[in-house]
C-alpha positions as CSV (number, residue, x, y, z in Angstrom):
1,M,-13.7,32.1,-13.3
2,N,-16.0,30.5,-15.9
3,N,-17.2,27.0,-15.8
4,G,-14.8,25.8,-18.5
5,V,-11.8,26.9,-16.5
6,I,-13.2,25.3,-13.3
7,Q,-13.8,22.0,-15.1
8,I,-10.2,22.1,-16.5
9,N,-8.8,22.8,-13.0
10,N,-10.9,20.0,-11.4
11,S,-9.7,17.6,-14.2
12,L,-6.0,18.5,-13.6
13,S,-6.5,18.1,-9.9
14,S,-8.1,14.7,-10.4
15,Q,-5.4,13.4,-12.7
16,A,-2.7,14.7,-10.3
17,L,-4.2,12.7,-7.5
18,S,-4.6,9.6,-9.7
19,L,-1.0,9.9,-10.7
20,Q,0.0,10.1,-7.0
21,I,-2.0,7.0,-6.3
22,A,-0.5,5.3,-9.3
23,K,3.1,6.0,-8.2
24,Q,2.6,5.0,-4.6
25,C,0.1,2.1,-4.9
26,A,0.6,0.5,-8.4
27,P,1.5,-3.0,-6.9
28,L,-1.8,-3.0,-5.0
29,L,-3.9,-1.6,-8.0
30,T,-2.5,-4.4,-10.3
31,G,-3.2,-7.1,-7.8
32,I,0.4,-8.2,-7.0
33,K,0.4,-6.8,-3.4
34,I,-2.2,-6.9,-0.6
35,S,-1.6,-3.3,0.5
36,N,0.3,-0.1,0.0
37,I,1.0,3.1,1.9
38,L,-0.3,6.4,0.4
39,I,0.9,9.7,1.7
40,T,-1.0,12.7,0.4
41,H,-2.5,16.1,1.3
42,S,-5.4,15.8,3.8
43,S,-7.7,17.7,1.4
44,N,-7.6,14.6,-0.8
45,M,-9.2,12.3,1.8
46,K,-12.8,12.6,0.5
47,K,-11.7,12.1,-3.1
48,I,-9.8,9.0,-2.2
49,E,-12.7,7.6,-0.3
50,E,-14.9,8.2,-3.3
51,I,-12.5,6.6,-5.7
52,F,-12.3,3.4,-3.7
53,R,-15.9,3.3,-2.2
54,Q,-17.3,0.8,-4.7
55,S,-14.0,-1.2,-5.0
56,F,-12.4,-4.2,-3.3
57,I,-9.8,-1.8,-1.8
58,K,-10.3,-0.3,1.7
59,V,-8.8,2.9,3.1
60,K,-7.5,3.3,6.6
61,C,-5.9,6.5,7.9
62,I,-3.0,5.5,10.2
63,Y,-1.5,9.0,10.7
64,M,-2.4,12.6,10.3
65,E,-0.1,15.6,10.8
66,D,-0.8,19.2,9.8
67,E,-2.0,18.9,6.2
68,R,-0.6,15.5,5.4
69,I,-2.2,12.1,5.9
70,T,-0.7,8.6,5.8
71,L,-3.2,6.0,4.5
72,L,-3.1,2.2,4.3
73,L,-4.9,1.0,1.2
74,Y,-5.6,-2.7,1.4
75,K,-7.6,-5.7,0.0
76,Q,-9.6,-6.6,3.0
77,D,-10.3,-10.3,2.2
78,E,-6.7,-11.0,1.3
79,L,-5.4,-9.2,4.3
80,C,-7.7,-11.2,6.6
81,S,-6.5,-14.4,5.0
82,Y,-2.9,-13.3,5.3
83,I,-3.3,-12.5,9.0
84,N,-4.8,-16.0,9.6
85,R,-1.5,-17.6,8.5
86,Q,0.2,-19.3,11.4
87,E,3.6,-17.6,11.0
88,I,1.9,-14.1,10.9
89,Q,-0.2,-14.8,14.0
90,L,2.8,-16.0,15.9
91,L,4.7,-12.8,15.2
92,M,1.6,-10.7,15.8
93,T,1.3,-12.3,19.2
94,K,5.0,-11.5,20.0
95,L,4.3,-8.0,19.0
96,G,1.5,-7.8,21.6
97,Y,-1.7,-8.6,19.7
98,G,-3.9,-11.1,21.6
99,D,-6.7,-10.7,19.1
100,M,-6.2,-11.5,15.4
101,D,-9.2,-9.5,14.2
102,T,-8.1,-7.4,11.3
103,D,-9.8,-4.2,12.3
104,Y,-8.3,-4.6,15.8
105,I,-4.8,-5.0,14.5
106,L,-5.3,-2.0,12.1
107,E,-6.5,0.2,14.9
108,G,-3.6,-0.9,17.1
109,C,-1.0,-0.3,14.3
110,A,-2.5,3.1,13.6
111,H,-2.2,4.1,17.3
112,R,1.4,2.8,17.6
113,F,2.4,4.5,14.3
114,S,1.0,7.8,15.4
115,A,2.8,7.5,18.7
116,H,6.0,6.6,16.8
117,K,5.7,9.7,14.7
118,K,4.7,12.1,17.4
119,E,6.6,10.8,20.4
120,R,9.4,8.8,18.7
121,S,8.2,5.7,20.4
122,Q,9.1,2.3,19.0
123,F,8.3,1.7,15.4
124,P,5.3,-0.7,14.9
125,H,6.9,-3.6,13.2
126,E,3.5,-5.1,12.5
127,L,3.1,-2.5,9.8
128,G,5.7,-4.5,7.8
129,L,3.5,-7.5,8.1
130,L,0.4,-5.6,7.1
131,L,2.3,-4.5,4.0
132,G,3.0,-8.1,3.1
133,Y,6.8,-8.0,3.7
134,P,8.3,-11.5,4.2
135,V,8.2,-12.5,7.9
136,A,12.0,-13.4,7.8
137,D,12.7,-9.8,6.7
138,V,10.5,-8.3,9.3
139,V,12.2,-10.4,12.0
140,G,15.6,-9.6,10.5
141,F,14.8,-5.9,10.7
142,M,13.8,-6.2,14.3
143,E,16.8,-8.2,15.4
144,N,19.3,-6.0,13.6
145,Y,17.6,-2.7,14.5
146,G,17.3,-1.9,10.8
147,R,21.0,-2.5,10.1
148,N,23.1,-5.1,8.3
149,S,20.5,-5.8,5.6
150,L,21.5,-7.6,2.4
151,Y,19.7,-5.0,0.3
152,S,17.4,-2.0,0.8
153,G,14.6,-1.6,-1.7
154,Y,10.9,-1.4,-1.0
155,W,11.9,-3.0,2.3
156,K,15.2,-4.1,3.9
157,V,16.0,-7.6,2.9
158,Y,17.6,-10.1,5.2
159,S,16.8,-13.4,3.4
160,D,16.0,-14.6,-0.1
161,L,17.7,-11.7,-1.8
162,Q,16.9,-13.0,-5.3
163,G,13.2,-13.4,-4.5
164,A,13.1,-9.9,-3.2
165,L,14.8,-8.5,-6.2
166,D,12.3,-10.3,-8.5
167,T,9.5,-8.8,-6.5
168,F,11.0,-5.3,-6.6
169,H,11.3,-5.6,-10.4
170,Q,7.6,-6.5,-10.6
171,Y,6.7,-3.5,-8.4
172,K,8.8,-1.2,-10.7
173,K,7.1,-2.5,-13.8
174,A,3.7,-2.2,-12.2
175,K,4.4,1.5,-11.4
176,E,5.5,2.1,-15.0
177,L,2.3,0.4,-16.3
178,V,-0.2,2.1,-14.1
179,T,1.5,5.5,-14.5
180,H,1.3,5.1,-18.3
181,L,-2.4,4.2,-18.0
182,V,-3.2,7.3,-15.9
183,L,-1.2,9.6,-18.2
184,S,-3.2,8.0,-21.1
185,G,-6.4,9.1,-19.4
186,V,-7.5,5.9,-17.6
187,S,-9.0,6.5,-14.2
188,I,-8.0,4.6,-11.1
189,N,-11.5,3.0,-11.2
190,G,-10.8,2.0,-14.8
191,I,-7.6,0.4,-13.8
192,L,-9.3,-1.5,-11.0
193,N,-12.0,-2.6,-13.5
194,Q,-9.4,-4.0,-15.8
195,Y,-7.9,-5.9,-13.0
196,Q,-11.2,-7.4,-12.0
197,T,-12.6,-8.2,-15.4
198,G,-9.2,-9.6,-16.6
199,N,-9.5,-12.4,-14.0
200,N,-6.7,-10.8,-12.0
201,T,-4.1,-11.5,-14.8
202,F,-4.1,-8.4,-17.1
203,N,-1.2,-6.8,-15.2
204,L,0.9,-9.9,-14.9
205,N,0.8,-10.6,-18.6
206,Q,2.0,-7.1,-19.3
207,L,4.6,-7.2,-16.6
208,I,6.1,-10.5,-17.8
209,A,6.2,-9.1,-21.4
210,V,8.3,-6.1,-20.4
């Protein structure tokens, strides 16, 4: 295989991964969400770490099975501030966390999520909080055992249906926007740079216009 073919294959592989990140993590990349889950092939781990190494987004592996990994991508500063909110800490305490250190909670959640996947133990409801879901909806999910929701979209809604629908619409438009950028040849780092240099507003202006 000559160098030209190798470069083409590497390019296709890189764009395929960028497209996967775009489809699963667009709300995070455009700044309207504090975190997203990314499920991908384990061979992509080093590439993903390289993509986000110099960015404001951190990568935490919360589960690995065979050749697939589940990653939590998050904005560290915003997640720390979110966890410091009183209503979040109260629920985290009820869920068994005595320490509100972000890394401690992430480790605990990863351990519980792995146990849930491997041993069918209880689902770690703190993951919903780490993903920024409304506290009322996390509590509603817990109390109803995942049943009786008003609507099921990016999460199961138990309160403020219209607010949730508006958020889901933003997420949908973010996915369309970021997917378009990637297919147009913009890298994930390029998208993050647009977000940062645009004073965190470039995506919102485009979303509102759609």
